PyMOL commands that place a pseudoatom at each C-alpha (Angstrom):
pseudoatom trace, name=CA, resn=MET, resi=1, chain=A, elem=C, hetatm=0, pos=[146.911, 103.177, 112.574]
pseudoatom trace, name=CA, resn=ASN, resi=2, chain=A, elem=C, hetatm=0, pos=[146.039, 100.474, 115.094]
pseudoatom trace, name=CA, resn=ASP, resi=3, chain=A, elem=C, hetatm=0, pos=[145.835, 96.723, 114.388]
pseudoatom trace, name=CA, resn=HIS, resi=4, chain=A, elem=C, hetatm=0, pos=[142.016, 96.698, 114.466]
pseudoatom trace, name=CA, resn=ALA, resi=5, chain=A, elem=C, hetatm=0, pos=[141.795, 99.450, 111.859]
pseudoatom trace, name=CA, resn=LYS, resi=6, chain=A, elem=C, hetatm=0, pos=[144.331, 97.731, 109.678]
pseudoatom trace, name=CA, resn=ALA, resi=7, chain=A, elem=C, hetatm=0, pos=[142.401, 94.447, 109.947]
pseudoatom trace, name=CA, resn=VAL, resi=8, chain=A, elem=C, hetatm=0, pos=[139.088, 96.065, 108.924]
pseudoatom trace, name=CA, resn=LEU, resi=9, chain=A, elem=C, hetatm=0, pos=[140.590, 97.887, 105.935]
pseudoatom trace, name=CA, resn=GLU, resi=10, chain=A, elem=C, hetatm=0, pos=[142.507, 94.796, 104.862]
pseudoatom trace, name=CA, resn=ALA, resi=11, chain=A, elem=C, hetatm=0, pos=[139.237, 92.654, 104.986]
pseudoatom trace, name=CA, resn=MET, resi=12, chain=A, elem=C, hetatm=0, pos=[137.607, 95.170, 102.670]
pseudoatom trace, name=CA, resn=ARG, resi=13, chain=A, elem=C, hetatm=0, pos=[140.449, 94.959, 100.210]
pseudoatom trace, name=CA, resn=GLN, resi=14, chain=A, elem=C, hetatm=0, pos=[140.778, 91.139, 100.265]
pseudoatom trace, name=CA, resn=ARG, resi=15, chain=A, elem=C, hetatm=0, pos=[137.071, 90.150, 100.110]
pseudoatom trace, name=CA, resn=ARG, resi=16, chain=A, elem=C, hetatm=0, pos=[136.074, 88.798, 96.669]
pseudoatom trace, name=CA, resn=SER, resi=17, chain=A, elem=C, hetatm=0, pos=[133.023, 87.357, 95.052]
pseudoatom trace, name=CA, resn=ILE, resi=18, chain=A, elem=C, hetatm=0, pos=[133.275, 83.560, 95.094]
pseudoatom trace, name=CA, resn=ARG, resi=19, chain=A, elem=C, hetatm=0, pos=[131.162, 81.569, 92.712]
pseudoatom trace, name=CA, resn=LYS, resi=20, chain=A, elem=C, hetatm=0, pos=[132.398, 78.040, 93.222]
pseudoatom trace, name=CA, resn=PHE, resi=21, chain=A, elem=C, hetatm=0, pos=[132.081, 76.075, 96.457]
pseudoatom trace, name=CA, resn=THR, resi=22, chain=A, elem=C, hetatm=0, pos=[133.090, 72.788, 97.923]
pseudoatom trace, name=CA, resn=ASP, resi=23, chain=A, elem=C, hetatm=0, pos=[130.521, 70.292, 99.273]
pseudoatom trace, name=CA, resn=GLN, resi=24, chain=A, elem=C, hetatm=0, pos=[131.375, 71.059, 102.835]
pseudoatom trace, name=CA, resn=PRO, resi=25, chain=A, elem=C, hetatm=0, pos=[128.418, 72.324, 104.748]
pseudoatom trace, name=CA, resn=VAL, resi=26, chain=A, elem=C, hetatm=0, pos=[128.494, 75.812, 106.118]
pseudoatom trace, name=CA, resn=GLU, resi=27, chain=A, elem=C, hetatm=0, pos=[128.607, 75.795, 109.932]
pseudoatom trace, name=CA, resn=ARG, resi=28, chain=A, elem=C, hetatm=0, pos=[125.558, 77.283, 111.700]
pseudoatom trace, name=CA, resn=GLU, resi=29, chain=A, elem=C, hetatm=0, pos=[127.762, 79.481, 113.791]
pseudoatom trace, name=CA, resn=HIS, resi=30, chain=A, elem=C, hetatm=0, pos=[129.292, 81.022, 110.671]
pseudoatom trace, name=CA, resn=LEU, resi=31, chain=A, elem=C, hetatm=0, pos=[125.835, 81.766, 109.288]
pseudoatom trace, name=CA, resn=GLU, resi=32, chain=A, elem=C, hetatm=0, pos=[124.797, 83.276, 112.590]
pseudoatom trace, name=CA, resn=ALA, resi=33, chain=A, elem=C, hetatm=0, pos=[127.904, 85.500, 112.524]
pseudoatom trace, name=CA, resn=MET, resi=34, chain=A, elem=C, hetatm=0, pos=[126.837, 86.711, 109.016]
pseudoatom trace, name=CA, resn=LEU, resi=35, chain=A, elem=C, hetatm=0, pos=[123.282, 87.461, 110.119]
pseudoatom trace, name=CA, resn=GLU, resi=36, chain=A, elem=C, hetatm=0, pos=[124.553, 89.197, 113.224]
pseudoatom trace, name=CA, resn=ALA, resi=37, chain=A, elem=C, hetatm=0, pos=[126.810, 91.354, 111.010]
pseudoatom trace, name=CA, resn=GLY, resi=38, chain=A, elem=C, hetatm=0, pos=[123.871, 92.249, 108.858]
pseudoatom trace, name=CA, resn=ARG, resi=39, chain=A, elem=C, hetatm=0, pos=[121.767, 93.080, 111.880]
pseudoatom trace, name=CA, resn=TRP, resi=40, chain=A, elem=C, hetatm=0, pos=[124.199, 95.761, 112.860]
pseudoatom trace, name=CA, resn=ALA, resi=41, chain=A, elem=C, hetatm=0, pos=[124.189, 97.657, 109.545]
pseudoatom trace, name=CA, resn=PRO, resi=42, chain=A, elem=C, hetatm=0, pos=[123.071, 101.282, 109.620]
pseudoatom trace, name=CA, resn=SER, resi=43, chain=A, elem=C, hetatm=0, pos=[119.540, 102.183, 108.573]
pseudoatom trace, name=CA, resn=GLY, resi=44, chain=A, elem=C, hetatm=0, pos=[117.623, 105.412, 108.274]
pseudoatom trace, name=CA, resn=LEU, resi=45, chain=A, elem=C, hetatm=0, pos=[115.836, 106.247, 111.491]
pseudoatom trace, name=CA, resn=ASN, resi=46, chain=A, elem=C, hetatm=0, pos=[117.320, 102.934, 112.736]
pseudoatom trace, name=CA, resn=ASN, resi=47, chain=A, elem=C, hetatm=0, pos=[114.250, 101.219, 111.251]
pseudoatom trace, name=CA, resn=GLN, resi=48, chain=A, elem=C, hetatm=0, pos=[116.201, 98.014, 110.371]
pseudoatom trace, name=CA, resn=PRO, resi=49, chain=A, elem=C, hetatm=0, pos=[113.614, 96.941, 107.741]
pseudoatom trace, name=CA, resn=TRP, resi=50, chain=A, elem=C, hetatm=0, pos=[115.651, 93.859, 106.583]
pseudoatom trace, name=CA, resn=ARG, resi=51, chain=A, elem=C, hetatm=0, pos=[114.559, 90.332, 107.104]
pseudoatom trace, name=CA, resn=PHE, resi=52, chain=A, elem=C, hetatm=0, pos=[116.562, 87.222, 106.514]
pseudoatom trace, name=CA, resn=LEU, resi=53, chain=A, elem=C, hetatm=0, pos=[115.784, 83.752, 105.147]
pseudoatom trace, name=CA, resn=VAL, resi=54, chain=A, elem=C, hetatm=0, pos=[118.408, 81.034, 105.165]
pseudoatom trace, name=CA, resn=ILE, resi=55, chain=A, elem=C, hetatm=0, pos=[117.893, 78.163, 102.751]
pseudoatom trace, name=CA, resn=ARG, resi=56, chain=A, elem=C, hetatm=0, pos=[120.102, 75.085, 102.814]
pseudoatom trace, name=CA, resn=PRO, resi=57, chain=A, elem=C, hetatm=0, pos=[120.697, 72.830, 99.702]
pseudoatom trace, name=CA, resn=GLU, resi=58, chain=A, elem=C, hetatm=0, pos=[118.296, 70.060, 100.762]
pseudoatom trace, name=CA, resn=ASP, resi=59, chain=A, elem=C, hetatm=0, pos=[115.367, 72.560, 101.049]
pseudoatom trace, name=CA, resn=PRO, resi=60, chain=A, elem=C, hetatm=0, pos=[113.150, 72.285, 97.990]
pseudoatom trace, name=CA, resn=ARG, resi=61, chain=A, elem=C, hetatm=0, pos=[113.080, 76.104, 97.803]
pseudoatom trace, name=CA, resn=ALA, resi=62, chain=A, elem=C, hetatm=0, pos=[116.789, 76.076, 96.846]
pseudoatom trace, name=CA, resn=GLU, resi=63, chain=A, elem=C, hetatm=0, pos=[116.004, 74.472, 93.534]
pseudoatom trace, name=CA, resn=ARG, resi=64, chain=A, elem=C, hetatm=0, pos=[113.090, 76.728, 92.956]
pseudoatom trace, name=CA, resn=LEU, resi=65, chain=A, elem=C, hetatm=0, pos=[115.403, 79.763, 93.533]
pseudoatom trace, name=CA, resn=ALA, resi=66, chain=A, elem=C, hetatm=0, pos=[117.913, 78.299, 91.050]
pseudoatom trace, name=CA, resn=ASP, resi=67, chain=A, elem=C, hetatm=0, pos=[115.283, 78.369, 88.421]
pseudoatom trace, name=CA, resn=CYS, resi=68, chain=A, elem=C, hetatm=0, pos=[114.789, 82.153, 88.998]
pseudoatom trace, name=CA, resn=THR, resi=69, chain=A, elem=C, hetatm=0, pos=[118.242, 83.215, 87.950]
pseudoatom trace, name=CA, resn=LYS, resi=70, chain=A, elem=C, hetatm=0, pos=[120.732, 82.832, 85.061]
pseudoatom trace, name=CA, resn=TYR, resi=71, chain=A, elem=C, hetatm=0, pos=[123.221, 81.966, 87.855]
pseudoatom trace, name=CA, resn=ALA, resi=72, chain=A, elem=C, hetatm=0, pos=[121.480, 78.711, 88.698]
pseudoatom trace, name=CA, resn=HIS, resi=73, chain=A, elem=C, hetatm=0, pos=[124.848, 76.884, 88.724]
pseudoatom trace, name=CA, resn=VAL, resi=74, chain=A, elem=C, hetatm=0, pos=[125.980, 79.086, 91.597]
pseudoatom trace, name=CA, resn=VAL, resi=75, chain=A, elem=C, hetatm=0, pos=[122.848, 78.645, 93.564]
pseudoatom trace, name=CA, resn=ARG, resi=76, chain=A, elem=C, hetatm=0, pos=[123.018, 74.868, 93.141]
pseudoatom trace, name=CA, resn=GLN, resi=77, chain=A, elem=C, hetatm=0, pos=[126.649, 74.795, 94.398]
pseudoatom trace, name=CA, resn=ALA, resi=78, chain=A, elem=C, hetatm=0, pos=[126.071, 76.971, 97.374]
pseudoatom trace, name=CA, resn=GLN, resi=79, chain=A, elem=C, hetatm=0, pos=[125.825, 75.308, 100.843]
pseudoatom trace, name=CA, resn=ALA, resi=80, chain=A, elem=C, hetatm=0, pos=[123.610, 78.077, 102.107]
pseudoatom trace, name=CA, resn=LEU, resi=81, chain=A, elem=C, hetatm=0, pos=[121.462, 80.842, 100.462]
pseudoatom trace, name=CA, resn=VAL, resi=82, chain=A, elem=C, hetatm=0, pos=[121.001, 83.905, 102.572]
pseudoatom trace, name=CA, resn=CYS, resi=83, chain=A, elem=C, hetatm=0, pos=[117.996, 85.830, 101.225]
pseudoatom trace, name=CA, resn=VAL, resi=84, chain=A, elem=C, hetatm=0, pos=[117.902, 89.460, 102.183]
pseudoatom trace, name=CA, resn=LEU, resi=85, chain=A, elem=C, hetatm=0, pos=[114.520, 91.075, 102.072]
pseudoatom trace, name=CA, resn=LEU, resi=86, chain=A, elem=C, hetatm=0, pos=[112.909, 94.307, 103.096]
pseudoatom trace, name=CA, resn=GLU, resi=87, chain=A, elem=C, hetatm=0, pos=[109.662, 94.101, 105.033]
pseudoatom trace, name=CA, resn=LYS, resi=88, chain=A, elem=C, hetatm=0, pos=[107.475, 96.697, 103.248]
pseudoatom trace, name=CA, resn=GLU, resi=89, chain=A, elem=C, hetatm=0, pos=[105.615, 97.873, 106.298]
pseudoatom trace, name=CA, resn=ALA, resi=90, chain=A, elem=C, hetatm=0, pos=[108.883, 98.518, 108.108]
pseudoatom trace, name=CA, resn=MET, resi=91, chain=A, elem=C, hetatm=0, pos=[110.105, 100.783, 105.310]
pseudoatom trace, name=CA, resn=TYR, resi=92, chain=A, elem=C, hetatm=0, pos=[109.886, 104.563, 105.506]
pseudoatom trace, name=CA, resn=SER, resi=93, chain=A, elem=C, hetatm=0, pos=[111.987, 105.734, 102.525]
pseudoatom trace, name=CA, resn=PRO, resi=94, chain=A, elem=C, hetatm=0, pos=[112.645, 103.434, 99.550]
pseudoatom trace, name=CA, resn=MET, resi=95, chain=A, elem=C, hetatm=0, pos=[116.012, 105.054, 98.757]
pseudoatom trace, name=CA, resn=LYS, resi=96, chain=A, elem=C, hetatm=0, pos=[117.337, 104.985, 102.279]
pseudoatom trace, name=CA, resn=ASP, resi=97, chain=A, elem=C, hetatm=0, pos=[115.939, 101.538, 102.933]
pseudoatom trace, name=CA, resn=HIS, resi=98, chain=A, elem=C, hetatm=0, pos=[117.614, 100.215, 99.800]
pseudoatom trace, name=CA, resn=GLN, resi=99, chain=A, elem=C, hetatm=0, pos=[120.863, 101.835, 100.817]
pseudoatom trace, name=CA, resn=GLY, resi=100, chain=A, elem=C, hetatm=0, pos=[120.570, 100.278, 104.250]
pseudoatom trace, name=CA, resn=ALA, resi=101, chain=A, elem=C, hetatm=0, pos=[119.941, 96.857, 102.681]
pseudoatom trace, name=CA, resn=GLY, resi=102, chain=A, elem=C, hetatm=0, pos=[123.172, 97.338, 100.637]
pseudoatom trace, name=CA, resn=ALA, resi=103, chain=A, elem=C, hetatm=0, pos=[125.097, 98.083, 103.837]
pseudoatom trace, name=CA, resn=CYS, resi=104, chain=A, elem=C, hetatm=0, pos=[123.553, 95.056, 105.443]
pseudoatom trace, name=CA, resn=ILE, resi=105, chain=A, elem=C, hetatm=0, pos=[124.603, 92.818, 102.562]
pseudoatom trace, name=CA, resn=GLN, resi=106, chain=A, elem=C, hetatm=0, pos=[128.130, 94.202, 102.578]
pseudoatom trace, name=CA, resn=ASN, resi=107, chain=A, elem=C, hetatm=0, pos=[128.397, 93.524, 106.359]
pseudoatom trace, name=CA, resn=MET, resi=108, chain=A, elem=C, hetatm=0, pos=[127.366, 90.005, 105.734]
pseudoatom trace, name=CA, resn=LEU, resi=109, chain=A, elem=C, hetatm=0, pos=[129.805, 89.540, 102.884]
pseudoatom trace, name=CA, resn=LEU, resi=110, chain=A, elem=C, hetatm=0, pos=[132.684, 90.867, 105.094]
pseudoatom trace, name=CA, resn=ALA, resi=111, chain=A, elem=C, hetatm=0, pos=[131.579, 88.444, 107.875]
pseudoatom trace, name=CA, resn=ALA, resi=112, chain=A, elem=C, hetatm=0, pos=[131.590, 85.512, 105.574]
pseudoatom trace, name=CA, resn=HIS, resi=113, chain=A, elem=C, hetatm=0, pos=[135.049, 86.424, 104.421]
pseudoatom trace, name=CA, resn=ALA, resi=114, chain=A, elem=C, hetatm=0, pos=[136.199, 86.815, 108.061]
pseudoatom trace, name=CA, resn=LYS, resi=115, chain=A, elem=C, hetatm=0, pos=[134.972, 83.265, 108.728]
pseudoatom trace, name=CA, resn=GLY, resi=116, chain=A, elem=C, hetatm=0, pos=[136.883, 81.862, 105.804]
pseudoatom trace, name=CA, resn=LEU, resi=117, chain=A, elem=C, hetatm=0, pos=[133.810, 81.399, 103.679]
pseudoatom trace, name=CA, resn=GLY, resi=118, chain=A, elem=C, hetatm=0, pos=[133.200, 82.407, 100.062]
pseudoatom trace, name=CA, resn=ALA, resi=119, chain=A, elem=C, hetatm=0, pos=[130.113, 84.288, 99.086]
pseudoatom trace, name=CA, resn=VAL, resi=120, chain=A, elem=C, hetatm=0, pos=[128.664, 86.160, 96.118]
pseudoatom trace, name=CA, resn=TRP, resi=121, chain=A, elem=C, hetatm=0, pos=[125.934, 88.736, 95.981]
pseudoatom trace, name=CA, resn=LEU, resi=122, chain=A, elem=C, hetatm=0, pos=[123.319, 87.592, 93.378]
pseudoatom trace, name=CA, resn=GLY, resi=123, chain=A, elem=C, hetatm=0, pos=[121.370, 90.624, 92.320]
pseudoatom trace, name=CA, resn=GLN, resi=124, chain=A, elem=C, hetatm=0, pos=[119.996, 89.513, 88.978]
pseudoatom trace, name=CA, resn=ILE, resi=125, chain=A, elem=C, hetatm=0, pos=[117.527, 87.300, 90.847]
pseudoatom trace, name=CA, resn=ILE, resi=126, chain=A, elem=C, hetatm=0, pos=[115.538, 90.309, 92.067]
pseudoatom trace, name=CA, resn=ASN, resi=127, chain=A, elem=C, hetatm=0, pos=[114.518, 91.289, 88.522]
pseudoatom trace, name=CA, resn=ASP, resi=128, chain=A, elem=C, hetatm=0, pos=[111.370, 89.133, 88.801]
pseudoatom trace, name=CA, resn=GLN, resi=129, chain=A, elem=C, hetatm=0, pos=[110.224, 89.772, 92.374]
pseudoatom trace, name=CA, resn=ALA, resi=130, chain=A, elem=C, hetatm=0, pos=[107.025, 87.815, 92.061]
pseudoatom trace, name=CA, resn=THR, resi=131, chain=A, elem=C, hetatm=0, pos=[108.692, 84.642, 90.850]
pseudoatom trace, name=CA, resn=ALA, resi=132, chain=A, elem=C, hetatm=0, pos=[111.531, 84.735, 93.329]
pseudoatom trace, name=CA, resn=LEU, resi=133, chain=A, elem=C, hetatm=0, pos=[109.315, 85.491, 96.293]
pseudoatom trace, name=CA, resn=ASN, resi=134, chain=A, elem=C, hetatm=0, pos=[106.964, 82.728, 95.248]
pseudoatom trace, name=CA, resn=ALA, resi=135, chain=A, elem=C, hetatm=0, pos=[109.904, 80.273, 95.082]
pseudoatom trace, name=CA, resn=MET, resi=136, chain=A, elem=C, hetatm=0, pos=[110.672, 81.170, 98.649]
pseudoatom trace, name=CA, resn=GLY, resi=137, chain=A, elem=C, hetatm=0, pos=[107.024, 80.876, 99.671]
pseudoatom trace, name=CA, resn=LEU, resi=138, chain=A, elem=C, hetatm=0, pos=[106.842, 84.521, 100.637]
pseudoatom trace, name=CA, resn=ASP, resi=139, chain=A, elem=C, hetatm=0, pos=[104.155, 87.175, 99.847]
pseudoatom trace, name=CA, resn=GLU, resi=140, chain=A, elem=C, hetatm=0, pos=[105.162, 89.909, 97.425]
pseudoatom trace, name=CA, resn=ASN, resi=141, chain=A, elem=C, hetatm=0, pos=[102.803, 92.338, 99.182]
pseudoatom trace, name=CA, resn=THR, resi=142, chain=A, elem=C, hetatm=0, pos=[104.859, 91.844, 102.433]
pseudoatom trace, name=CA, resn=TYR, resi=143, chain=A, elem=C, hetatm=0, pos=[108.466, 91.550, 101.219]
pseudoatom trace, name=CA, resn=GLU, resi=144, chain=A, elem=C, hetatm=0, pos=[110.820, 92.918, 98.628]
pseudoatom trace, name=CA, resn=LEU, resi=145, chain=A, elem=C, hetatm=0, pos=[113.773, 90.758, 97.763]
pseudoatom trace, name=CA, resn=GLN, resi=146, chain=A, elem=C, hetatm=0, pos=[117.102, 92.665, 97.791]
pseudoatom trace, name=CA, resn=ALA, resi=147, chain=A, elem=C, hetatm=0, pos=[119.621, 89.917, 97.063]
pseudoatom trace, name=CA, resn=VAL, resi=148, chain=A, elem=C, hetatm=0, pos=[120.491, 86.328, 97.623]
pseudoatom trace, name=CA, resn=LEU, resi=149, chain=A, elem=C, hetatm=0, pos=[123.905, 85.608, 98.938]
pseudoatom trace, name=CA, resn=ALA, resi=150, chain=A, elem=C, hetatm=0, pos=[125.218, 82.237, 97.746]
pseudoatom trace, name=CA, resn=VAL, resi=151, chain=A, elem=C, hetatm=0, pos=[127.580, 81.056, 100.541]
pseudoatom trace, name=CA, resn=GLY, resi=152, chain=A, elem=C, hetatm=0, pos=[129.998, 78.138, 100.934]
pseudoatom trace, name=CA, resn=HIS, resi=153, chain=A, elem=C, hetatm=0, pos=[133.552, 77.053, 101.510]
pseudoatom trace, name=CA, resn=PRO, resi=154, chain=A, elem=C, hetatm=0, pos=[135.464, 78.416, 98.529]
pseudoatom trace, name=CA, resn=ALA, resi=155, chain=A, elem=C, hetatm=0, pos=[136.566, 76.166, 95.756]
pseudoatom trace, name=CA, resn=GLN, resi=156, chain=A, elem=C, hetatm=0, pos=[138.293, 79.040, 93.858]
pseudoatom trace, name=CA, resn=LYS, resi=157, chain=A, elem=C, hetatm=0, pos=[140.284, 82.136, 94.521]
pseudoatom trace, name=CA, resn=GLY, resi=158, chain=A, elem=C, hetatm=0, pos=[138.539, 85.349, 93.757]
pseudoatom trace, name=CA, resn=SER, resi=159, chain=A, elem=C, hetatm=0, pos=[140.089, 88.158, 91.704]
pseudoatom trace, name=CA, resn=SER, resi=160, chain=A, elem=C, hetatm=0, pos=[139.053, 91.684, 90.955]
pseudoatom trace, name=CA, resn=GLU, resi=161, chain=A, elem=C, hetatm=0, pos=[140.295, 94.854, 89.333]
pseudoatom trace, name=CA, resn=ARG, resi=162, chain=A, elem=C, hetatm=0, pos=[139.511, 98.388, 90.507]
pseudoatom trace, name=CA, resn=LYS, resi=163, chain=A, elem=C, hetatm=0, pos=[139.458, 101.689, 88.737]
pseudoatom trace, name=CA, resn=THR, resi=164, chain=A, elem=C, hetatm=0, pos=[142.140, 104.120, 89.786]
pseudoatom trace, name=CA, resn=MET, resi=165, chain=A, elem=C, hetatm=0, pos=[141.149, 106.768, 92.346]
pseudoatom trace, name=CA, resn=ASN, resi=166, chain=A, elem=C, hetatm=0, pos=[141.645, 109.461, 89.721]
pseudoatom trace, name=CA, resn=GLU, resi=167, chain=A, elem=C, hetatm=0, pos=[138.921, 107.808, 87.565]
pseudoatom trace, name=CA, resn=LEU, resi=168, chain=A, elem=C, hetatm=0, pos=[136.506, 108.012, 90.561]
pseudoatom trace, name=CA, resn=LEU, resi=169, chain=A, elem=C, hetatm=0, pos=[137.167, 111.417, 92.025]
pseudoatom trace, name=CA, resn=LEU, resi=170, chain=A, elem=C, hetatm=0, pos=[135.176, 114.349, 90.536]
pseudoatom trace, name=CA, resn=GLU, resi=171, chain=A, elem=C, hetatm=0, pos=[137.690, 116.652, 92.024]
pseudoatom trace, name=CA, resn=ALA, resi=172, chain=A, elem=C, hetatm=0, pos=[141.205, 116.177, 93.289]
pseudoatom trace, name=CA, resn=LEU, resi=173, chain=A, elem=C, hetatm=0, pos=[141.524, 115.901, 97.149]
for i in range(1, 173): cmd.bond("trace and resi %d" % i, "trace and resi %d" % (i + 1))
show_as sticks, trace
zoom trace
């Protein structure tokens, strides 16, 4: 296995959800790298229906978004919120487009990790689409919120456990 392949696989194993951040601002170039990684995710028919909105802590929309989730403390600590949406008119298959959005989000989480940032995928916030989209100043007839990524310089180490492969495989290899 070459070094590039090892690095990619290692990044997947090492990335963790980070929910506590320092006060250090997130550099613009790091956010651009995350967005670029999301842009290159696969999508059905290459339709790329995702759209991004980056909200910084000083933006009043950040506090409005915090009020939309039980993870308000994470939103308030984040130094950037990357909102991942699907543009409804660009969608062609809800299942495929949602799968593509998941790939887009994972790419961005891996890019954040590669840049030394911490991030967490906030999914609970999508349960009330109308309220969350209104908090961002977006039209619910135009967009569907997929997730908000809370991003910052990590103030904690992440940890995670995984099921064994035998628990996941339906049949032995």
